C-alpha positions in Angstrom: 9.0 87.2 148.2 11.3 89.2 150.3 13.6 86.1 150.9 13.7 85.1 147.3 14.5 88.9 146.4 17.4 88.6 149.0 18.8 85.3 147.5 18.8 86.9 143.9 20.6 89.9 145.2 23.3 87.7 147.0 23.6 85.8 143.8 24.0 88.8 141.8 26.5 90.1 144.2 28.4 86.9 144.0 28.6 86.9 140.2 29.8 90.5 140.3 32.6 89.7 142.6 33.6 86.7 140.5 33.8 88.8 137.4 36.1 91.5 139.2 38.3 88.9 140.5 38.9 87.6 137.1 39.3 90.9 135.4 42.1 91.7 138.2 44.4 89.3 136.3 43.5 90.6 132.9 45.7 93.4 131.0 44.0 96.6 130.1 43.7 95.6 126.4 42.4 92.1 127.2 40.0 93.6 129.8 38.6 96.4 127.3 37.6 93.6 124.8 36.0 91.2 127.7 33.9 94.4 128.7 33.2 95.2 125.0 34.4 98.6 125.0 34.8 98.9 121.1 36.2 102.4 120.6 38.9 101.7 123.5 39.9 98.3 122.2 40.5 99.9 118.6 42.3 102.8 120.3 44.6 100.7 122.5 45.3 98.2 119.4 46.3 101.0 117.3 48.8 102.0 120.0 50.2 98.5 120.4 50.6 98.3 116.5 52.3 101.7 116.4 54.6 100.7 119.2 55.6 97.7 116.8 54.5 95.0 119.2 54.3 91.5 118.1 51.2 90.8 116.2 51.0 87.1 117.4 51.4 88.4 121.0 48.4 90.6 120.5 46.6 87.6 118.9 47.2 85.6 121.9 45.7 88.5 124.2 42.6 88.4 121.7 42.3 84.8 122.3 42.5 84.9 126.2 39.8 87.8 125.9 37.5 85.6 124.0 37.9 82.5 126.4 36.6 84.8 129.0 34.0 86.1 127.1 32.9 82.3 126.5 33.0 81.7 130.3 30.8 84.6 130.9 28.4 83.2 128.4 28.5 79.9 129.8 27.8 81.4 133.4 25.0 83.4 131.6 26.8 86.7 132.6 26.8 87.4 129.0 23.9 86.6 126.3 23.8 86.4 122.6 23.9 90.1 121.6 27.2 90.2 123.7 28.4 87.5 121.6 27.5 89.5 118.6 29.1 92.4 119.8 32.2 90.8 120.8 32.1 89.2 116.9 32.0 92.8 115.6 34.9 94.0 117.7 36.9 90.9 116.5 36.2 91.9 112.9 37.6 95.1 113.6 40.8 93.7 115.3 41.2 91.3 112.3 41.1 94.2 110.2 43.7 96.4 111.7 46.0 93.4 112.5 45.7 90.9 109.6 48.1 93.1 107.4 50.6 93.2 110.1 50.6 89.3 110.7 51.0 89.0 107.0 53.9 91.4 107.0 55.6 89.6 109.9 55.7 86.6 107.8 54.7 84.3 110.9 51.2 82.5 110.3 49.8 80.6 113.2 49.6 77.2 112.2 46.1 76.2 112.2 44.5 73.6 114.5 42.0 72.0 111.9 39.5 73.1 109.0 35.7 73.7 109.8 33.4 74.2 106.7 30.6 76.5 107.6 27.4 77.6 106.0 23.6 78.4 106.4 21.7 75.9 104.2 19.5 76.4 101.5 16.5 78.5 101.8 17.7 80.4 104.9 19.5 83.7 104.8 20.1 84.3 108.5 23.8 84.7 109.3 24.3 86.5 112.6 24.6 83.2 114.5 26.9 81.8 111.7 29.2 84.9 111.9 29.7 84.7 115.7 30.5 80.9 115.4 33.1 81.7 112.8 34.7 84.5 114.7 34.9 82.3 117.9 36.4 79.3 115.8 38.9 81.6 114.3 39.9 83.3 117.5 40.5 79.7 118.8 42.8 78.8 115.8 40.6 76.9 113.4 40.8 77.5 109.7 37.2 78.2 108.8 35.8 78.4 105.2 32.3 80.4 105.4 30.2 79.4 102.5 27.7 82.3 103.3 23.8 81.8 103.3 21.3 79.9 101.1 23.9 77.2 100.2 22.8 74.3 98.0 23.7 70.9 99.3 25.8 70.2 96.2 28.0 73.3 97.1 28.7 71.6 100.6 29.8 68.3 98.9 32.0 70.4 96.3 33.7 72.2 99.1 34.4 69.2 101.3 36.1 67.7 98.4 38.3 70.6 97.9 38.6 72.2 101.3 38.9 68.8 103.2 37.6 70.0 106.4 37.2 67.8 109.4 34.0 69.4 110.7 31.0 70.6 108.8 29.0 73.4 110.7 25.3 73.6 109.2 23.2 76.7 110.4 19.7 77.5 110.0 17.3 79.6 111.9 13.8 78.6 110.3 12.3 75.4 110.8 12.3 74.9 106.9 16.1 74.7 107.3 15.8 71.3 108.9 15.0 69.6 105.7 17.8 71.4 103.8 20.1 70.2 106.4 18.8 66.8 105.9 19.2 67.0 102.3 22.8 68.3 102.4 23.9 65.4 104.9 22.3 62.8 102.8 24.1 64.3 99.6 27.4 64.0 101.9 26.6 60.4 102.3 25.8 59.8 98.6 29.4 61.1 97.9 30.9 58.8 100.1 32.2 61.5 102.2 30.1 61.4 105.6 32.7 59.0 107.4 35.6 61.5 106.8 33.7 64.3 108.6 31.9 65.2 111.8 28.7 67.5 111.3 27.2 69.9 113.8 24.0 72.0 113.4 22.8 74.9 115.0 20.4 77.8 115.1 16.9 78.5 115.9 14.9 75.6 117.7 17.6 73.0 116.8 17.8 70.2 119.6 18.6 66.4 119.7 15.3 65.4 117.9 16.4 67.8 114.8 19.9 66.0 115.4 18.6 62.5 114.7 16.1 63.6 112.0 18.8 65.4 109.8 21.4 62.6 110.5 24.0 65.1 112.3 26.6 63.9 115.1 25.6 66.9 117.4 24.2 70.4 117.8 25.3 73.5 119.6 23.1 76.1 121.4 25.9 78.7 121.1 29.0 79.5 119.3 30.8 78.4 122.7 29.2 75.0 122.3 30.4 75.1 118.7 34.1 75.8 119.5 33.7 73.0 122.4 32.6 70.2 119.8 35.2 71.2 117.2 37.8 71.0 120.1 36.4 67.6 121.1 36.4 66.4 117.5 39.7 67.6 116.2 42.0 67.9 119.0 41.9 64.1 120.0 
């Protein structure tokens, strides 16, 4: 028992050393985002805006911070509540920085389009919102249809928005049938071959992927970003 505790302490110390080493190479603004220091992030952001710093350079810093947060999540240094907190910080950053980006007349070219929504019968949106923030931060254009989205609405928006990836979210087990129905409607409309479909939320696994007819599933927002990168950036 004592040996096991010592091993755990050593592992914890190694993780903390790795975090400190990575943070040494990050700017103050990036580091405050990574450490999820909400008030300090907004304070530094307002300073940058008042100093007329290039908004796209600021966005590059935000992307660097989110990449580090994603790394921490993958290494199990951060967990879902941390991702949710990072999403809230991102929302505030976008609110402050969005008008400045528009004023500058420089819009970053998007890497590709993703259509996102929680399927019919389910109103959970926390995981979906985190996925949206992570995708947008990584340069993807995301159309979020919200929650309790009927299958026909997905079909209509595929035709209009022309995404390369569809992300279906659902926390409740009853959402699986809604996912299956949505994908079947997409097939019936002749649109299935033009898109990749990922699912996520709750107890989704490979069995559910096969059941609903999706291409893959993601256990986290980081997985979602990695799948989109794999499918779009080829």
